C-alpha positions as a Markdown table, in Angstrom:
| # | Residue | x | y | z |
|---|---|---|---|---|
| 1 | Met | 26.0 | -8.3 | -11.0 |
| 2 | Thr | 27.7 | -7.7 | -14.3 |
| 3 | Val | 26.3 | -6.5 | -17.7 |
| 4 | Thr | 26.2 | -9.3 | -20.3 |
| 5 | Glu | 24.9 | -7.9 | -23.5 |
| 6 | Pro | 23.4 | -10.0 | -26.3 |
| 7 | Asn | 25.5 | -10.3 | -29.5 |
| 8 | Asp | 23.7 | -7.5 | -31.3 |
| 9 | Ala | 23.9 | -5.2 | -28.3 |
| 10 | Thr | 20.1 | -5.0 | -28.2 |
| 11 | Phe | 18.1 | -6.4 | -25.3 |
| 12 | Asp | 14.7 | -7.9 | -25.7 |
| 13 | Val | 13.7 | -5.7 | -22.7 |
| 14 | Val | 15.3 | -2.7 | -21.0 |
| 15 | Ile | 13.7 | -1.9 | -17.7 |
| 16 | Leu | 14.1 | 1.5 | -16.0 |
| 17 | Gly | 13.5 | 1.0 | -12.2 |
| 18 | Gly | 14.1 | -1.9 | -9.9 |
| 19 | Gly | 11.2 | -1.6 | -7.5 |
| 20 | Ser | 8.3 | -4.1 | -7.2 |
| 21 | Gly | 7.2 | -3.6 | -10.9 |
| 22 | Gly | 10.7 | -3.5 | -12.4 |
| 23 | Tyr | 12.1 | -6.5 | -10.6 |
| 24 | Ala | 9.0 | -8.7 | -11.2 |
| 25 | Ala | 9.2 | -7.8 | -14.9 |
| 26 | Thr | 12.9 | -8.7 | -14.9 |
| 27 | Leu | 12.4 | -12.1 | -13.2 |
| 28 | Arg | 9.4 | -13.1 | -15.4 |
| 29 | Ala | 11.0 | -11.9 | -18.6 |
| 30 | Ala | 14.2 | -13.8 | -17.9 |
| 31 | Gln | 12.2 | -16.9 | -17.0 |
| 32 | Leu | 10.5 | -16.6 | -20.4 |
| 33 | Gly | 13.9 | -16.6 | -22.1 |
| 34 | Leu | 14.1 | -12.9 | -22.9 |
| 35 | Ser | 17.4 | -10.9 | -22.6 |
| 36 | Val | 16.9 | -8.2 | -20.0 |
| 37 | Ala | 18.8 | -5.1 | -18.8 |
| 38 | Leu | 17.5 | -3.8 | -15.4 |
| 39 | Ile | 18.6 | -0.2 | -14.5 |
| 40 | Glu | 18.2 | 1.0 | -10.9 |
| 41 | Lys | 19.6 | 4.3 | -9.5 |
| 42 | Ala | 19.4 | 3.3 | -5.8 |
| 43 | Glu | 18.7 | -0.1 | -4.3 |
| 44 | Leu | 17.0 | -3.1 | -5.9 |
| 45 | Gly | 13.5 | -3.5 | -4.3 |
| 46 | Gly | 12.7 | 0.2 | -4.5 |
| 47 | Thr | 10.5 | 2.1 | -2.1 |
| 48 | Cys | 8.4 | -0.9 | -0.9 |
| 49 | Leu | 11.4 | -2.9 | 0.4 |
| 50 | His | 13.6 | 0.0 | 1.7 |
| 51 | Arg | 11.3 | 2.9 | 2.5 |
| 52 | Gly | 7.7 | 1.7 | 2.4 |
| 53 | Cys | 5.7 | -1.5 | 3.0 |
| 54 | Ile | 8.3 | -3.7 | 4.6 |
| 55 | Pro | 9.9 | -1.3 | 7.2 |
| 56 | Thr | 6.6 | 0.3 | 8.1 |
| 57 | Lys | 4.9 | -3.1 | 8.7 |
| 58 | Ala | 7.9 | -4.0 | 10.9 |
| 59 | Leu | 7.3 | -0.9 | 13.0 |
| 60 | Leu | 3.6 | -1.7 | 13.2 |
| 61 | His | 4.5 | -5.2 | 14.5 |
| 62 | Ala | 6.8 | -3.7 | 17.1 |
| 63 | Ala | 3.9 | -1.4 | 18.0 |
| 64 | Glu | 1.5 | -4.3 | 18.4 |
| 65 | Ile | 4.0 | -6.0 | 20.7 |
| 66 | Ala | 4.1 | -2.8 | 22.8 |
| 67 | Asp | 0.3 | -2.7 | 23.1 |
| 68 | Gln | 0.1 | -6.5 | 23.9 |
| 69 | Thr | 2.7 | -6.0 | 26.7 |
| 70 | Arg | 0.8 | -3.0 | 28.0 |
| 71 | Glu | -2.5 | -4.9 | 28.0 |
| 72 | Ser | -1.2 | -8.3 | 28.9 |
| 73 | Glu | -3.0 | -8.5 | 32.3 |
| 74 | Gln | -6.4 | -8.8 | 30.6 |
| 75 | Phe | -5.2 | -12.2 | 29.4 |
| 76 | Gly | -3.9 | -13.2 | 32.8 |
| 77 | Val | -0.2 | -12.5 | 31.9 |
| 78 | Lys | 1.7 | -10.2 | 34.2 |
| 79 | Ala | 4.1 | -8.1 | 32.2 |
| 80 | Glu | 5.4 | -4.5 | 32.3 |
| 81 | Leu | 6.3 | -2.3 | 29.4 |
| 82 | Met | 9.6 | -0.7 | 30.5 |
| 83 | Gly | 9.8 | 1.4 | 27.4 |
| 84 | Val | 10.4 | 1.4 | 23.6 |
| 85 | Asp | 14.1 | 1.2 | 22.6 |
| 86 | Met | 14.1 | 2.8 | 19.2 |
| 87 | Ala | 17.7 | 1.5 | 18.5 |
| 88 | Gly | 16.4 | -2.0 | 19.1 |
| 89 | Val | 13.3 | -1.5 | 17.0 |
| 90 | Asn | 15.3 | 0.0 | 14.1 |
| 91 | Ser | 17.8 | -2.9 | 14.3 |
| 92 | Tyr | 14.9 | -5.4 | 14.1 |
| 93 | Lys | 13.3 | -3.4 | 11.2 |
| 94 | Asp | 16.6 | -3.1 | 9.3 |
| 95 | Gly | 17.4 | -6.8 | 9.8 |
| 96 | Val | 14.1 | -7.7 | 8.1 |
| 97 | Val | 14.8 | -5.4 | 5.1 |
| 98 | Ser | 18.4 | -6.6 | 4.8 |
| 99 | Arg | 17.5 | -10.3 | 4.7 |
| 100 | Leu | 14.8 | -9.6 | 2.0 |
| 101 | Tyr | 17.3 | -7.4 | 0.1 |
| 102 | Lys | 19.9 | -10.1 | 0.0 |
| 103 | Gly | 17.4 | -12.6 | -1.2 |
| 104 | Leu | 16.2 | -10.3 | -4.0 |
| 105 | Gln | 19.7 | -9.6 | -5.1 |
| 106 | Gly | 20.3 | -13.3 | -5.3 |
| 107 | Leu | 17.2 | -13.9 | -7.4 |
| 108 | Val | 18.1 | -11.2 | -9.9 |
| 109 | Lys | 21.7 | -12.5 | -10.1 |
| 110 | Ser | 20.6 | -16.0 | -10.8 |
| 111 | Ser | 18.1 | -14.8 | -13.4 |
| 112 | Lys | 21.1 | -13.9 | -15.7 |
| 113 | Ala | 19.5 | -10.5 | -16.3 |
| 114 | Ser | 22.0 | -7.6 | -16.7 |
| 115 | Tyr | 21.9 | -5.4 | -13.7 |
| 116 | Val | 23.0 | -1.8 | -14.3 |
| 117 | Ala | 23.5 | 0.4 | -11.2 |
| 118 | Gly | 23.0 | 4.1 | -12.1 |
| 119 | Ala | 20.4 | 6.8 | -12.9 |
| 120 | Gly | 18.9 | 6.1 | -16.3 |
| 121 | Lys | 17.1 | 8.4 | -18.8 |
| 122 | Leu | 15.0 | 7.7 | -21.8 |
| 123 | Val | 17.0 | 9.2 | -24.7 |
| 124 | Gly | 15.3 | 7.4 | -27.6 |
| 125 | Lys | 12.1 | 5.5 | -28.2 |
| 126 | Asp | 14.0 | 2.3 | -27.5 |
| 127 | Thr | 17.1 | 3.5 | -25.6 |
| 128 | Val | 18.0 | 4.3 | -22.0 |
| 129 | Glu | 21.2 | 6.1 | -21.2 |
| 130 | Val | 23.1 | 5.5 | -17.9 |
| 131 | Asp | 26.3 | 7.5 | -17.1 |
| 132 | Gly | 27.0 | 8.0 | -20.8 |
| 133 | Lys | 26.4 | 4.4 | -21.8 |
| 134 | Arg | 23.3 | 3.4 | -23.9 |
| 135 | Tyr | 21.1 | 0.4 | -23.5 |
| 136 | Thr | 18.8 | -0.4 | -26.4 |
| 137 | Gly | 15.8 | -2.6 | -26.1 |
| 138 | Arg | 13.2 | -4.0 | -28.5 |
| 139 | Asn | 10.9 | -3.2 | -25.6 |
| 140 | Val | 11.2 | -0.7 | -22.8 |
| 141 | Ile | 9.4 | -0.8 | -19.5 |
| 142 | Leu | 9.2 | 2.4 | -17.4 |
| 143 | Ala | 9.0 | 1.5 | -13.7 |
| 144 | Thr | 10.4 | 4.6 | -11.9 |
| 145 | Gly | 8.1 | 4.6 | -8.9 |
| 146 | Ser | 7.0 | 7.4 | -6.6 |
| 147 | Tyr | 8.2 | 9.9 | -4.0 |
| 148 | Ser | 6.6 | 11.5 | -0.9 |
| 149 | Arg | 4.6 | 14.5 | -1.9 |
| 150 | Thr | 4.4 | 17.7 | 0.0 |
| 151 | Leu | 2.1 | 20.7 | -0.3 |
| 152 | Pro | 2.9 | 24.1 | -1.9 |
| 153 | Gly | 4.7 | 26.3 | 0.6 |
| 154 | Leu | 5.4 | 23.4 | 3.0 |
| 155 | Glu | 9.1 | 22.9 | 3.3 |
| 156 | Val | 10.3 | 19.5 | 4.5 |
| 157 | Asp | 13.5 | 20.0 | 6.5 |
| 158 | Gly | 13.9 | 16.4 | 7.7 |
| 159 | Gln | 14.2 | 17.5 | 11.3 |
| 160 | Arg | 10.9 | 18.9 | 12.5 |
| 161 | Val | 8.9 | 18.6 | 9.2 |
| 162 | Ile | 9.4 | 15.1 | 7.9 |
| 163 | Thr | 8.1 | 12.6 | 5.4 |
| 164 | Ser | 7.7 | 8.8 | 5.9 |
| 165 | Glu | 11.3 | 8.2 | 4.8 |
| 166 | His | 12.6 | 10.3 | 7.7 |
| 167 | Ala | 10.0 | 8.8 | 10.1 |
| 168 | Leu | 11.4 | 5.4 | 9.4 |
| 169 | Lys | 14.9 | 6.5 | 10.6 |
| 170 | Leu | 13.8 | 8.3 | 13.8 |
| 171 | Asp | 16.1 | 7.3 | 16.7 |
| 172 | Arg | 13.6 | 8.3 | 19.4 |
| 173 | Val | 9.9 | 8.2 | 20.0 |
| 174 | Pro | 8.6 | 11.8 | 19.7 |
| 175 | Gly | 6.6 | 13.2 | 22.6 |
| 176 | Ser | 3.9 | 14.6 | 20.2 |
| 177 | Val | 3.3 | 14.5 | 16.4 |
| 178 | Ile | 0.9 | 16.1 | 14.0 |
| 179 | Val | 0.2 | 13.8 | 11.0 |
| 180 | Leu | -0.8 | 15.8 | 7.9 |
| 181 | Gly | -2.9 | 13.4 | 5.9 |
| 182 | Gly | -5.4 | 10.7 | 7.0 |
| 183 | Gly | -4.8 | 8.2 | 4.2 |
| 184 | Val | -3.1 | 4.9 | 4.6 |
| 185 | Ile | 0.4 | 6.2 | 5.3 |
| 186 | Gly | -0.8 | 8.8 | 7.8 |
| 187 | Val | -3.0 | 6.4 | 9.8 |
| 188 | Glu | -0.3 | 3.7 | 9.9 |
| 189 | Phe | 2.3 | 6.1 | 11.4 |
| 190 | Ala | -0.3 | 7.6 | 13.7 |
| 191 | Ser | -1.1 | 4.1 | 15.0 |
| 192 | Val | 2.7 | 3.2 | 15.5 |
| 193 | Trp | 3.5 | 6.4 | 17.4 |
| 194 | Arg | 0.4 | 6.1 | 19.6 |
| 195 | Ser | 1.4 | 2.6 | 20.5 |
| 196 | Phe | 4.9 | 3.8 | 21.3 |
| 197 | Gly | 3.5 | 6.4 | 23.7 |
| 198 | Ala | 3.4 | 9.6 | 21.6 |
| 199 | Asp | 0.5 | 12.1 | 21.5 |
| 200 | Val | -0.9 | 12.1 | 18.0 |
| 201 | Thr | -3.2 | 14.4 | 16.0 |
| 202 | Ile | -4.1 | 13.7 | 12.4 |
| 203 | Val | -5.2 | 16.6 | 10.2 |
| 204 | Glu | -7.1 | 15.6 | 7.0 |
| 205 | Ala | -8.7 | 17.9 | 4.4 |
| 206 | Leu | -11.3 | 15.3 | 3.4 |
| 207 | Pro | -14.4 | 14.6 | 5.5 |
| 208 | Arg | -13.1 | 11.3 | 6.9 |
| 209 | Leu | -10.0 | 9.2 | 7.5 |
| 210 | Val | -9.0 | 6.7 | 4.8 |
| 211 | Ala | -11.5 | 8.3 | 2.5 |
| 212 | Ala | -10.9 | 5.9 | -0.3 |
| 213 | Glu | -12.4 | 3.0 | 1.8 |
| 214 | Asp | -16.0 | 2.2 | 2.4 |
| 215 | Glu | -17.6 | 4.8 | 4.7 |
| 216 | Glu | -18.4 | 2.3 | 7.4 |
| 217 | Ser | -14.8 | 1.2 | 7.5 |
| 218 | Ser | -13.8 | 4.8 | 8.0 |
| 219 | Lys | -16.2 | 5.3 | 10.8 |
| 220 | Ala | -15.0 | 2.1 | 12.6 |
| 221 | Leu | -11.4 | 3.3 | 12.3 |
| 222 | Glu | -12.3 | 6.7 | 13.7 |
| 223 | Arg | -14.2 | 5.1 | 16.6 |
| 224 | Ala | -11.2 | 2.9 | 17.4 |
| 225 | Phe | -8.7 | 5.8 | 17.1 |
| 226 | Arg | -10.9 | 7.9 | 19.5 |
| 227 | Lys | -10.8 | 5.1 | 22.0 |
| 228 | Arg | -7.0 | 4.8 | 21.6 |
| 229 | Gly | -6.6 | 8.5 | 22.2 |
| 230 | Ile | -5.6 | 9.4 | 18.7 |
| 231 | Ala | -7.0 | 12.9 | 18.0 |
| 232 | Phe | -8.0 | 13.8 | 14.4 |
| 233 | Lys | -9.4 | 16.8 | 12.7 |
| 234 | Thr | -11.2 | 15.9 | 9.4 |
| 235 | Gly | -12.5 | 18.4 | 6.8 |
| 236 | Lys | -9.7 | 20.7 | 7.8 |
| 237 | Lys | -7.3 | 22.1 | 5.2 |
| 238 | Phe | -3.7 | 22.8 | 6.1 |
| 239 | Glu | -2.8 | 26.5 | 6.0 |
| 240 | Lys | 0.8 | 26.9 | 7.3 |
| 241 | Val | 3.4 | 25.6 | 9.6 |
| 242 | Glu | 5.8 | 27.6 | 11.8 |
| 243 | His | 8.7 | 26.5 | 13.9 |
| 244 | Thr | 8.4 | 27.0 | 17.7 |
| 245 | Glu | 11.0 | 26.7 | 20.4 |
| 246 | Asn | 10.2 | 23.0 | 20.9 |
| 247 | Gly | 8.8 | 22.0 | 17.6 |
| 248 | Val | 6.1 | 23.1 | 15.2 |
| 249 | Lys | 2.8 | 25.0 | 15.2 |
| 250 | Val | 0.4 | 24.1 | 12.4 |
| 251 | Thr | -2.5 | 26.4 | 11.4 |
| 252 | Ile | -5.5 | 24.7 | 9.8 |
| 253 | Ala | -8.8 | 26.0 | 8.2 |
| 254 | Gly | -10.6 | 28.4 | 10.4 |
| 255 | Gly | -7.4 | 29.7 | 12.0 |
| 256 | Glu | -7.2 | 26.7 | 14.5 |
| 257 | Thr | -3.7 | 25.9 | 15.6 |
| 258 | Val | -2.1 | 22.6 | 16.8 |
| 259 | Glu | 1.4 | 22.3 | 18.3 |
| 260 | Ala | 3.7 | 19.3 | 18.5 |
| 261 | Glu | 7.3 | 18.2 | 18.4 |
| 262 | Leu | 7.1 | 17.0 | 14.8 |
| 263 | Leu | 5.0 | 17.3 | 11.7 |
| 264 | Leu | 4.8 | 14.2 | 9.4 |
| 265 | Val | 3.7 | 15.1 | 5.9 |
| 266 | Ala | 1.7 | 12.2 | 4.6 |
| 267 | Val | -0.3 | 13.7 | 1.7 |
| 268 | Gly | 0.3 | 11.0 | -0.8 |
| 269 | Arg | 2.9 | 10.0 | -3.3 |
| 270 | Gly | 3.8 | 11.6 | -6.6 |
| 271 | Pro | 5.1 | 9.8 | -9.7 |
| 272 | Thr | 8.9 | 9.9 | -10.2 |
| 273 | Thr | 8.9 | 10.9 | -13.9 |
| 274 | Ala | 10.4 | 14.4 | -14.0 |
| 275 | Asp | 13.6 | 14.9 | -16.2 |
| 276 | Leu | 13.7 | 11.3 | -17.3 |
| 277 | Gly | 13.0 | 12.1 | -21.0 |
| 278 | Tyr | 9.6 | 10.6 | -21.1 |
| 279 | Glu | 7.8 | 13.5 | -22.6 |
| 280 | Glu | 10.6 | 14.3 | -25.0 |
| 281 | Gln | 10.2 | 10.8 | -26.5 |
| 282 | Gly | 6.5 | 11.3 | -27.0 |
| 283 | Val | 5.2 | 9.4 | -24.0 |
| 284 | Lys | 1.7 | 10.9 | -23.1 |
| 285 | Met | 1.5 | 12.1 | -19.5 |
| 286 | Asp | -1.0 | 13.6 | -17.2 |
| 287 | Arg | 0.2 | 15.6 | -14.1 |
| 288 | Gly | 3.4 | 13.6 | -14.0 |
| 289 | Phe | 1.7 | 10.2 | -14.4 |
| 290 | Val | 2.3 | 8.0 | -17.5 |
| 291 | Leu | -0.9 | 7.2 | -19.4 |
| 292 | Thr | -1.3 | 3.6 | -20.6 |
| 293 | Asp | -4.1 | 1.5 | -22.1 |
| 294 | Glu | -5.4 | -1.6 | -20.2 |
| 295 | Arg | -2.5 | -3.6 | -21.6 |
| 296 | Leu | -0.1 | -1.1 | -20.0 |
| 297 | Arg | 1.2 | 0.2 | -23.4 |
| 298 | Thr | 2.1 | 3.9 | -23.5 |
| 299 | Ser | 1.5 | 6.2 | -26.5 |
| 300 | Val | 5.0 | 5.1 | -27.8 |
| 301 | Pro | 5.1 | 1.7 | -29.5 |
| 302 | Asn | 6.9 | -1.0 | -27.5 |
| 303 | Val | 7.2 | 1.3 | -24.5 |
| 304 | Tyr | 5.3 | 0.1 | -21.4 |
| 305 | Ala | 4.7 | 1.5 | -17.9 |
| 306 | Val | 4.0 | -0.2 | -14.6 |
| 307 | Gly | 3.6 | 0.6 | -10.9 |
| 308 | Asp | 3.2 | 3.9 | -9.1 |
| 309 | Ile | 3.7 | 6.0 | -12.3 |
| 310 | Val | 0.5 | 4.6 | -13.8 |
| 311 | Pro | -2.7 | 6.3 | -12.5 |
| 312 | Gly | -4.5 | 4.0 | -10.0 |
| 313 | Leu | -3.8 | 2.4 | -6.7 |
| 314 | Gln | -0.2 | 2.9 | -5.6 |
| 315 | Leu | 0.4 | -0.5 | -4.2 |
| 316 | Ala | 3.5 | -2.7 | -4.4 |
| 317 | His | 1.5 | -5.8 | -5.3 |
| 318 | Arg | -0.2 | -3.9 | -8.1 |
| 319 | Gly | 3.2 | -3.0 | -9.6 |
| 320 | Phe | 4.4 | -6.5 | -9.1 |
| 321 | Gln | 1.5 | -8.0 | -11.0 |
| 322 | Gln | 1.8 | -5.4 | -13.7 |
| 323 | Gly | 5.5 | -6.2 | -14.1 |
| 324 | Ile | 4.6 | -9.9 | -14.6 |
| 325 | Phe | 1.8 | -9.0 | -17.0 |
| 326 | Val | 4.1 | -6.8 | -19.2 |
| 327 | Ala | 6.8 | -9.5 | -19.4 |
| 328 | Glu | 4.2 | -12.0 | -20.5 |
| 329 | Glu | 2.7 | -9.5 | -23.0 |
| 330 | Ile | 6.2 | -8.9 | -24.5 |
| 331 | Ala | 6.8 | -12.7 | -24.7 |
| 332 | Gly | 3.5 | -13.1 | -26.7 |
| 333 | Lys | 1.6 | -14.9 | -23.9 |
| 334 | Asn | -1.4 | -12.7 | -24.2 |
| 335 | Pro | -2.1 | -12.5 | -20.4 |
| 336 | Ala | -5.5 | -11.6 | -19.0 |
| 337 | Val | -6.0 | -7.8 | -18.3 |
| 338 | Ile | -5.7 | -6.9 | -14.6 |
| 339 | Asp | -8.9 | -5.8 | -13.0 |
| 340 | Glu | -8.0 | -2.8 | -10.9 |
| 341 | Asn | -11.1 | -3.3 | -8.6 |
| 342 | Gly | -9.9 | -6.9 | -7.9 |
| 343 | Ile | -6.6 | -5.6 | -6.3 |
| 344 | Pro | -6.8 | -6.1 | -2.5 |
| 345 | Arg | -6.1 | -3.1 | -0.2 |
| 346 | Val | -4.9 | -3.3 | 3.3 |
| 347 | Thr | -4.2 | -0.6 | 6.0 |
| 348 | Tyr | -2.1 | -2.1 | 8.7 |
| 349 | Ser | -3.1 | 0.2 | 11.5 |
| 350 | Asp | -4.7 | -1.0 | 14.8 |
| 351 | Pro | -7.4 | -2.0 | 13.9 |
| 352 | Glu | -6.5 | -3.2 | 10.4 |
| 353 | Leu | -8.7 | -2.4 | 7.4 |
| 354 | Ala | -8.9 | -4.7 | 4.4 |
| 355 | Ser | -11.0 | -4.4 | 1.3 |
| 356 | Val | -11.4 | -5.6 | -2.3 |
| 357 | Gly | -14.0 | -4.6 | -5.0 |
| 358 | Leu | -16.5 | -1.8 | -4.8 |
| 359 | Thr | -17.5 | 0.3 | -1.8 |
| 360 | Glu | -21.3 | 0.4 | -1.1 |
| 361 | Ala | -21.4 | 4.0 | -2.6 |
| 362 | Lys | -19.6 | 2.9 | -5.8 |
| 363 | Ala | -21.7 | -0.2 | -6.2 |
| 364 | Lys | -24.9 | 1.9 | -5.9 |
| 365 | Glu | -23.5 | 4.3 | -8.4 |
| 366 | Gln | -22.7 | 1.5 | -10.8 |
| 367 | Tyr | -25.7 | -0.8 | -10.4 |
| 368 | Gly | -28.4 | 1.5 | -8.9 |
| 369 | Ala | -29.3 | 1.9 | -5.2 |
| 370 | Asp | -32.3 | -0.5 | -5.4 |
| 371 | Lys | -30.1 | -3.3 | -6.8 |
| 372 | Val | -27.4 | -3.3 | -4.1 |
| 373 | Lys | -27.7 | -5.4 | -0.9 |
| 374 | Thr | -25.2 | -5.2 | 2.0 |
| 375 | Tyr | -24.6 | -7.4 | 5.0 |
| 376 | Asn | -22.5 | -6.6 | 8.1 |
| 377 | Tyr | -21.2 | -9.5 | 10.2 |
| 378 | Asn | -20.0 | -8.2 | 13.6 |
| 379 | Leu | -16.8 | -9.8 | 14.8 |
| 380 | Gly | -18.4 | -9.9 | 18.2 |
| 381 | Gly | -20.0 | -13.2 | 17.1 |
| 382 | Asn | -16.6 | -14.7 | 16.0 |
| 383 | Gly | -14.8 | -17.0 | 18.5 |
| 384 | Lys | -11.2 | -16.2 | 17.4 |
| 385 | Ser | -12.0 | -12.4 | 17.4 |
| 386 | Gln | -13.3 | -12.8 | 21.0 |
| 387 | Ile | -10.0 | -14.7 | 21.9 |
| 388 | Leu | -8.0 | -11.9 | 20.3 |
| 389 | Arg | -10.2 | -9.2 | 22.0 |
| 390 | Thr | -10.7 | -7.4 | 18.8 |
| 391 | Ala | -13.8 | -5.6 | 17.5 |
| 392 | Gly | -14.8 | -4.9 | 13.9 |
| 393 | Phe | -16.9 | -6.4 | 11.1 |
| 394 | Val | -17.0 | -8.1 | 7.7 |
| 395 | Lys | -19.2 | -6.2 | 5.3 |
| 396 | Leu | -20.4 | -7.7 | 2.0 |
| 397 | Val | -21.7 | -5.7 | -0.9 |
| 398 | Arg | -23.6 | -7.7 | -3.5 |
| 399 | Val | -25.8 | -7.1 | -6.5 |
| 400 | Glu | -29.3 | -8.4 | -6.0 |
| 401 | Asp | -29.5 | -12.0 | -7.3 |
| 402 | Gly | -25.9 | -11.5 | -8.4 |
| 403 | Pro | -22.3 | -11.9 | -7.2 |
| 404 | Val | -20.5 | -10.3 | -4.3 |
| 405 | Val | -18.9 | -7.1 | -5.7 |
| 406 | Gly | -17.2 | -5.7 | -2.5 |
| 407 | Val | -15.8 | -7.1 | 0.7 |
| 408 | His | -14.8 | -4.7 | 3.5 |
| 409 | Met | -13.3 | -5.7 | 6.8 |
| 410 | Val | -12.1 | -4.0 | 10.0 |
| 411 | Gly | -10.4 | -5.7 | 13.0 |
| 412 | Ala | -7.1 | -7.2 | 14.1 |
| 413 | Arg | -5.4 | -9.4 | 11.4 |
| 414 | Val | -8.2 | -8.9 | 8.8 |
| 415 | Gly | -5.4 | -8.2 | 6.3 |
| 416 | Glu | -4.8 | -12.0 | 6.4 |
| 417 | Leu | -8.4 | -12.7 | 5.3 |
| 418 | Ile | -8.1 | -10.6 | 2.1 |
| 419 | Gly | -6.8 | -13.6 | 0.2 |
| 420 | Glu | -10.1 | -15.4 | 0.3 |
| 421 | Ala | -12.0 | -12.2 | -0.1 |
| 422 | Gln | -10.2 | -11.4 | -3.4 |
| 423 | Leu | -10.9 | -14.8 | -4.7 |
| 424 | Ile | -14.6 | -14.3 | -3.9 |
| 425 | Phe | -14.6 | -11.0 | -5.8 |
| 426 | Asn | -12.4 | -12.0 | -8.7 |
| 427 | Trp | -14.2 | -15.3 | -9.3 |
| 428 | Glu | -17.6 | -13.4 | -9.1 |
| 429 | Ala | -18.8 | -15.8 | -6.4 |
| 430 | Tyr | -22.4 | -15.8 | -5.3 |
| 431 | Pro | -23.1 | -15.9 | -1.6 |
| 432 | Val | -24.7 | -19.4 | -1.8 |
| 433 | Glu | -21.4 | -20.7 | -3.4 |
| 434 | Val | -19.2 | -19.3 | -0.6 |
| 435 | Ala | -21.8 | -20.6 | 2.0 |
| 436 | Gln | -21.1 | -24.1 | 0.9 |
| 437 | Leu | -17.4 | -23.9 | 1.8 |
| 438 | Val | -16.3 | -25.1 | 5.2 |
| 439 | His | -14.3 | -22.6 | 7.3 |
| 440 | Ala | -12.0 | -23.9 | 10.1 |
| 441 | His | -13.1 | -23.2 | 13.6 |
| 442 | Pro | -12.1 | -21.1 | 15.5 |
| 443 | Thr | -10.7 | -18.7 | 12.9 |
| 444 | Gln | -11.6 | -15.2 | 11.8 |
| 445 | Gly | -12.1 | -16.7 | 8.4 |
| 446 | Glu | -15.3 | -18.1 | 9.7 |
| 447 | Ala | -16.6 | -14.5 | 9.8 |
| 448 | Leu | -16.4 | -14.4 | 6.0 |
| 449 | Gly | -18.2 | -17.8 | 5.8 |
| 450 | Glu | -21.0 | -16.6 | 8.3 |
| 451 | Ala | -21.5 | -13.4 | 6.4 |
| 452 | His | -22.0 | -15.3 | 3.1 |
| 453 | Leu | -24.4 | -17.8 | 4.9 |
| 454 | Ala | -26.5 | -14.8 | 6.0 |
| 455 | Leu | -26.5 | -13.3 | 2.5 |
| 456 | Ala | -27.5 | -16.7 | 1.1 |
| 457 | Gly | -30.6 | -16.5 | 3.4 |
| 458 | Lys | -29.4 | -18.9 | 6.1 |
| 459 | Pro | -28.0 | -16.8 | 9.0 |
| 460 | Leu | -27.1 | -19.3 | 11.8 |
| 461 | His | -26.1 | -16.8 | 14.5 |
| 462 | Ala | -29.1 | -14.5 | 15.1 |
| 463 | His | -27.0 | -12.1 | 17.2 |
| 464 | Ala | -24.5 | -11.6 | 14.4 |
C-alpha cells in the first residue's frame, strides 16, 4: 500500500490508528470521496483482530468443542476427549486471524486510501508526523486504541504473570491459573482454561462477576461457574504476588493466599494516548482518555476521537460505528448520534451473557422503582434450549405502559439473539408490538417472543 498524496499535500482526513475505529473511518471516508491517510504502527485491524475479540472467540469455540466431546454421551454419541493440542488450537486460531487480516488489507488497498506504516504523533492541530514525515489533514481522527492494564506494584513478566496478549500465545494448557479480574476478559479466559482442563480461580475486587451486567445475569453466571468447578473470590482486593518454585502465590484482602502456575492480569484496558502529542496540541483529556462531545469532536476544532480512547464501552463494534459516524460527519452527512445504551454487549463465556439497554437497577434509578416492570422467561421452557441442554433466561426491563428499555440474556448462543434485542431497544418497541412478530420454531429466538408475549399480558406457557 503506497502513499498517494493529493495535489496540495493536504488530506481531507488523517487517521491515527488502524483498529476497528480507524479502518472503519478510512473505508467510509474513502467511499464518500474524501482523500484519506491511515497511519498504523503495528498491524491493520488493531487489538480486536490480532490480540482481542477474534482470537479469544476462536479459543472459546475450541473450548466449546472440548466440552461437547467430553459430554457427548448425553446426546447418545460416544466420543473420547484425548486431550487439547495447543499447537493445533493456535494454528486454527491464527488461521482465522490471518484470513480476516488479508481480507482487511485488500479492502483498505482497494479503497485508494494512503496507508502509512509507522508510529505517528500529533505534532500540530492538523498534522501527524511519522518517522520524520508529516501528514496534514483538514480533519484528524484519533483512534489509537487501548492496552492491557496492570495494577500498581504488579509486574507483568510474560512468563508467570501474564496479560491476555500473552495468554493468546500460550503453547500449553496450564495446570492451574489465577485470573485477576472478573470482568469480560477475565471470565472468558477462565471459561476457556476450565474447558481445556485447568484449575481456575478468579479474584475480583467488586462484589460480583461481570459487575457491569444486570445483577441477575451475574448471579446466573456465578451459579454456572460453580457448577463447572470454576472457583471465584468476589469482593476481594489484590494485595501482592510472589513467585514460588512452581508458579505464583497471590495474597488477597484479609491475608488469604491462592497458589497457581500462572496469574492472568485482566483488570481492564487503558487508553493508548501517552506521548502522542494530544495534550500538547490542546486536546482535553481525563485520566488518559480523550474527552469528546456526543458528535465525537474533541476540544480542538476538526480533531475527532473514536474507539477505546473515548470514555465508555470498550467494544470493537462501538469503535467501528464511531468511525463510520465521524467519516459521515466530516463529509457533511449529519449522521444520527450513537446512543451508548443501544450498543449490544456480549460475554462469550460458557454460558454466554448478552445485553442491551439498561439494567434493572439503572432503569429504576432513571424512571423510579414503581415505574419499572421486569419479566424473566426461563430457557427451560424453550425447545431449542432443551435440545442444546442449556440453562438460562431472557429478562426484559420495561417502563410501565412504555417501551422495553433493557434486554438481558444468559445461556448458550444468546449472543446470536442480541441482534433482535438491540432492534427492540433502539426502536423503542412496546411488548405488544414484539408479541405480534412470528418467531421460528424451534429457535432460541422464540424465548424473546415468549417473554414479550408475557409482558404484553398474554403468557402462553404458564411454566415459563
